[in-house]
C-alpha positions in Angstrom: 0.1 0.0 0.0 1.5 3.4 -1.1 2.1 5.7 1.8 -0.1 8.9 1.7 2.0 10.9 4.1 5.6 12.5 4.1 7.5 14.5 6.7 9.1 17.4 5.0 12.4 18.2 6.5 12.0 15.1 8.8 9.4 16.8 11.0 6.5 18.4 9.1 3.9 15.8 8.2 1.8 16.5 5.1 -0.6 14.5 2.9 1.6 13.7 -0.3 -1.0 14.7 -2.6 -1.3 18.3 -2.4 -2.7 21.3 -4.4 -1.1 23.8 -6.6 -2.9 27.1 -6.4 -1.3 28.6 -9.5 -4.3 28.4 -11.7 -6.8 30.0 -9.3 -7.9 33.2 -10.9 -8.1 36.2 -8.5 -10.5 38.4 -10.6 -13.2 39.1 -11.8 -15.2 38.8 -8.7 -17.2 35.7 -9.7 -14.0 33.9 -10.8 -12.5 35.0 -7.5 -15.5 33.5 -5.6 -15.0 30.3 -7.3 -11.4 30.2 -6.4 -12.1 30.6 -2.8 -14.5 27.8 -2.9 -11.9 25.4 -4.7 -9.3 26.3 -2.0 -11.6 25.7 0.9 -12.7 22.4 -0.7 -9.3 21.2 -1.0 -8.9 21.7 2.7 -12.3 20.0 3.3 -10.9 17.0 1.3 -7.8 16.5 3.5 -5.2 18.5 1.6 -2.5 19.8 3.9 0.0 21.1 1.4 -0.9 24.0 -0.9 1.8 25.6 -3.2 1.8 29.3 -4.2 4.3 31.9 -5.3 4.8 35.5 -5.4 5.0 35.2 -9.2 1.4 34.1 -9.2 -0.3 37.6 -9.6 2.6 39.5 -7.8 1.2 38.2 -4.4 -2.3 38.1 -5.3 -2.5 34.3 -5.1 -1.2 34.5 -1.7 -3.7 37.0 -0.6 -6.5 34.8 -2.1 -5.4 31.8 0.0 -5.2 33.8 3.1 -8.7 35.1 2.5 -10.2 31.6 1.8 -8.4 29.9 4.6 -7.0 32.1 7.4 -7.2 31.4 10.3 -5.3 28.3 9.0 -6.5 24.8 10.5 -3.8 22.9 12.3 -1.6 20.9 10.1 -2.0 23.0 7.0 1.1 24.0 5.2 1.1 26.8 2.6 4.4 27.1 0.7 5.4 30.0 -1.2 8.1 30.9 -3.6 10.3 34.0 -4.0 13.2 35.0 -6.5 11.2 36.3 -9.5 10.4 40.2 -9.6 9.5 43.0 -12.1 13.1 43.9 -12.3 13.5 44.0 -16.1 14.2 47.2 -17.9 10.7 47.7 -18.8 9.2 46.3 -15.4 8.9 42.8 -16.9 9.2 39.7 -14.7 12.9 38.2 -14.4 14.9 36.1 -12.2 16.0 38.2 -9.3 17.8 36.6 -6.3 19.6 39.6 -4.9 19.5 39.3 -1.1 17.6 42.6 -0.6 14.9 41.5 -3.1 14.5 38.0 -1.4 14.3 39.6 1.8 11.7 42.1 0.8 9.7 39.3 -0.8 9.7 37.1 2.2 8.6 40.1 4.5 5.7 40.9 2.1 4.6 37.2 1.8 4.5 37.1 5.6 2.0 39.9 5.6 -0.1 38.5 2.7 -0.3 35.2 4.1 -1.0 36.5 7.6 1.7 34.4 9.3 4.6 35.1 11.5 6.7 32.3 9.8 6.5 30.6 6.5 7.0 26.9 7.3 8.5 26.0 3.7 9.8 28.9 1.5 11.2 27.9 -1.8 13.5 29.8 -4.2 11.5 29.9 -7.3 14.6 29.7 -9.6 18.2 30.3 -9.2 19.2 33.7 -10.6 22.4 33.2 -12.6 23.3 36.9 -12.2 23.7 36.5 -8.2 26.0 34.0 -6.6 24.0 30.9 -5.5 25.6 31.3 -2.0 24.3 34.8 -1.6 20.7 33.6 -2.5 20.5 30.6 -0.3 22.6 32.3 2.3 19.8 35.0 2.5 17.2 32.4 3.0 19.4 30.7 5.8 19.5 34.0 7.6 15.8 34.5 7.4 15.3 31.0 8.8 17.7 31.7 11.6 15.8 35.0 12.3 12.5 32.8 12.6 10.8 34.0 9.5 11.2 30.8 7.5 10.9 27.3 8.9 12.5 25.1 6.1 14.1 26.2 2.8 13.4 24.6 -0.8 14.6 25.0 -4.3 12.9 24.9 -7.6 14.1 23.9 -11.0 17.6 22.8 -10.1 20.0 20.2 -11.3 22.0 17.9 -9.2 25.1 20.0 -9.0 23.2 23.2 -7.9 21.3 21.1 -5.2 24.7 19.6 -3.9 26.1 23.2 -3.8 23.1 24.6 -2.0 23.3 21.7 0.4 26.8 22.8 1.4 25.3 26.1 2.6 21.9 25.1 4.1 19.7 22.3 4.6 17.5 21.7 1.7 13.9 20.4 2.6 12.4 20.2 -0.8 12.9 20.6 -4.6 10.3 21.5 -7.1 11.1 20.6 -10.5 8.9 19.8 -13.6 8.2 16.1 -13.7 5.5 13.7 -14.7 4.9 10.1 -16.0 5.5 11.5 -19.5 8.4 14.0 -18.6 11.1 12.4 -16.7 13.9 14.7 -17.5 14.6 15.4 -13.8 15.0 11.8 -12.8 18.6 12.2 -11.6 17.4 15.1 -9.3 14.7 12.8 -8.0 17.2 10.3 -7.2 19.3 12.7 -5.2 16.2 13.8 -3.3 15.6 10.1 -2.5 19.1 9.4 -1.2 18.8 12.6 1.0 15.2 12.2 2.2 14.3 15.5 0.5 10.7 16.2 -0.6 10.3 16.3 -4.4 7.4 18.3 -5.6 6.7 17.9 -9.3 5.0 20.8 -10.9 2.9 20.1 -14.1 2.5 16.5 -12.7 0.1 15.3 -15.3 1.7 17.2 -18.1 -1.2 19.5 -18.7 -3.5 16.9 -20.2 -1.1 14.9 -22.2 -1.7 11.8 -20.1 -5.1 11.5 -21.5 -3.8 11.4 -25.2 -1.3 8.6 -24.4 -2.8 5.3 -25.6 -1.0 3.2 -22.7 -2.2 5.7 -20.0 -5.6 5.6 -21.5 -5.6 1.7 -21.4 -4.7 1.3 -17.8 -7.2 4.0 -16.9 -9.9 1.9 -18.5 -8.6 -1.3 -16.9 -8.9 0.4 -13.3 -12.0 2.3 -13.9 -10.2 5.7 -13.4 -9.2 8.8 -15.4 -5.9 9.1 -17.2 -5.1 11.9 -14.9 -5.8 9.9 -11.8 -3.5 7.1 -13.3 -0.9 9.6 -13.8 -0.9 11.0 -10.3 -1.2 7.4 -8.8 1.8 6.4 -10.7 3.8 9.4 -9.4 2.9 8.4 -5.8 3.9 4.8 -6.3 7.1 5.7 -8.2 9.0 7.5 -5.3 8.2 7.8 -1.7 9.4 11.3 -1.7 7.3 12.6 -4.4 4.7 15.0 -3.3 2.4 16.0 -6.5 0.8 19.3 -6.5 -1.8 19.3 -9.3 -3.6 22.5 -9.8 -7.1 23.4 -11.1 -9.6 25.9 -10.8 -12.6 23.6 -10.8 -14.1 21.6 -7.9 -14.8 18.5 -10.0 -11.3 18.4 -11.3 -10.1 18.9 -7.5 -12.1 16.0 -6.4 -10.9 13.9 -9.3 -7.4 14.6 -8.5 -7.5 14.0 -4.8 -9.2 10.5 -5.4 -5.8 9.4 -7.0 -4.1 8.5 -3.8 -6.7 5.7 -3.3 -6.0 4.1 -6.7 -3.9 1.1 -6.6 -2.2 0.0 -9.7 -1.1 -3.6 -10.2 2.6 -4.3 -10.6 2.1 -5.3 -14.4 0.4 -1.8 -14.9 3.1 -0.1 -13.3 5.7 -1.8 -15.5 3.7 -0.7 -18.6 3.8 2.8 -17.5 7.4 2.7 -16.3 8.5 1.8 -19.9 7.0 4.9 -21.2 10.1 6.7 -20.5 11.9 4.6 -22.9 9.8 5.9 -25.7 9.4 9.5 -24.5 
């Protein structure tokens, strides 16, 4: 039986199947009301890990989650990301890991989320224009000040992960990964070896699972949807994987969250495993 829980950083227990809030619209009013309902329904259905970021609407997504869920129930982890800012020449979004920028974004995230400490704060991307030591060092300092509980990284390679871990404990990695997109398998293996949570974004390849004949065939055999099969495969593929599928619809949310009750037979898993050989 696949475990449905994981302890991030060794001490923060969450349900492995979480929710990515990126796709929740914050306007117009009717769409916002629906987003609030989706976030609340996720928690009603037992989600304890919700992922957001400053990039998602320049903090608007964080405010939405606070409006929907604050005061937060015990055990709910809302993780956010920093390191992307409107720092381009024309005010466009760009990677920005300068210490002052990271510090300001964390301070503002605390206010938007209405918390005194962000239990898991992830660096959205590594800024190639700023030394990695300065970026993770700033997050380490914020952790030491009590404003961050645990530190994560996003879209990193094995070498970057190793370099960061020489400076600070890394609790999570959030890379693009799915049944049909396993480019970051070496990073996943490194996370497994170190007991680091691996949060795949785009965990169902934005619907591509449904167009794959083998995935569709397995779905028919187990009376599930291709999306559920893709999520169930992730949960069984590695015990450190914490998928965070996102949606703006309650019916899709309910479909996604039913995936951790789906058991795939070993032969079915073997067929899905082999998809990487032809991807």
